[in-house]
C-alpha positions, 0 to 999 in steps of 0.5 A: 178714053176720059169724057171731056166733061169729066174734068169739069165735074170733077171741079164742080160742088155737089151742092153749089153746082148741082144744076150744072152737074146734073145737066152734064149727066142728062145731056152728055155723059149718060143721056140714054141711061138716065132716061131709062133709069128714071123710066124704071124710078117712076115705073117702081112707084106704080108697085106703091098701092097709095100711089097706083090707086090715085092714078088708077081712079083718075084713068088717065094711064088706062086712057092717055098712058102715051101722053102722061108719059110725054108730060112727065118726060117733057117736064123732068127733061126741062129740069135737067137740061135747063136748071130748075132756076131758069125761066123754063124750069120755073115754068116746069115747076109751076106746072108740076105743082099745078097739077099735084096741087088738085089732089091730096097727096101724102108728103111721104108719097112725094118723098118716095117718088123724089127718092127714086128720081136719085137713087135709081139712075145712080143703082142703074149706073152701078150696073149698067154705066159706061163708066161708074158715076164720081161721087160727085155725080152721085152728090150732085144728083141728090142735091139737084133733086132735093132742090127740086123737092123743096121748090114742090114744097116737100117737106122733111127731105132728109140733109144728106145722101145717105139718110134719104136712101135709108129712108128709100129702102125702108120705104120700099120695104114697107109699102111695096106689096100687091095691089090691083091698082098696081097691076092695072097701071103697071100693065097700062104701062107696059102696053105703052112701052111695048106700043113703040115696037112692031108687034111681034116684038111686044111680048119681048119687050114687056118680059125685058123690062120686067126683068129688069125689075126685082123680085118684090115689085114684080109680086107687087105688079102681079106680074109673071116672074120671067125665065131665069135665062131672060133675067140673065140675057137683058142685063147682060146685053146692057152690061155689053152695050156699056163696054161698046160706049167706053171704045166710041168717041164721048158725046161733044153736043148735047143730047136734048130731049125737050127738042124732041118731036114727042108722039103726043105733041108732034107740032111741039108743046106748051108747058103751060098746056102739059097735063090732064084736061081741065088742069 
C-alpha cells in the first residue's frame, strides 16, 4: 500500500521544496528510522580523532552525555519538523552557531558532520527502510542539509549529491582511525544509550549498536568486534520490522519529537537555553 504522503512527494521539487520533503520524511514516512540513522550519523563522527578530541576536552559527553544528546536531538528536530526558515528553525540555527562559535573547528570537519546527516539516513533506508526512498526524497535530503550548512556558514559544500557523497567516503577513509579520545567519547555515548533500558539489557544494547557499525569504525573506537551471529541477527531483526511496517496502516498524523518530553528537560525547553552552561 502506498503512503498517502508519497503522492505529494512525487510532485515536489527536491531543491525548492527541500524543507517540506525533510518534514514528510522525518514526521510521516520514516520517523523512527530517521532518528536512529541520525544517531548513527553523529556516533560515526566520534570515530574521527579531530572531532572526538574536542568533545573529550570539554568533558561534556563524559559528564552530561544525556543532556548533550537531548540538545542535539531537539535542535535537529526543530529544523526537520519546522523548517530552517521558520521562526523556530532560525532560532535553532542561531543557537547552533552560537555554540559552535566558541571553538576553532575546521571547515572540513563541519562538512563531514553535515555529510553524515545526508547519507547515513539514506544508507539506513537502503538497508532497513519499509520502502525505498525515491530519488526526489534522496535529493531533497541533500538540498535540505546543504541549505542548513549554508546558513551555518559552512564553506565549499559540494553543489551536487554525488560529489558530496564522494567527499563523505574519502573523508572517512582518510580520517577515521583509532584514538583514545574516540574510545572515551564513544563509550560515554554507549553508556547513555544502555541507560535507557533495564540494566539486564545493557550489554545486549551495547553489542547491538556496535553490530550496526562497519569494521573500520569499530576499530577506530577500540571496541571489541561483535560475534558474527549478532552482526547477522541485528540487521535481520530490523529488516523483519520493515516487512511488518509495510503491512500496517500508514501514518496520517505527524510524529513530532519537539513535542516529546525529553529526559534533560522534563518541564519543557527553551531553544535559547540549549547547550552547555555559559554558551
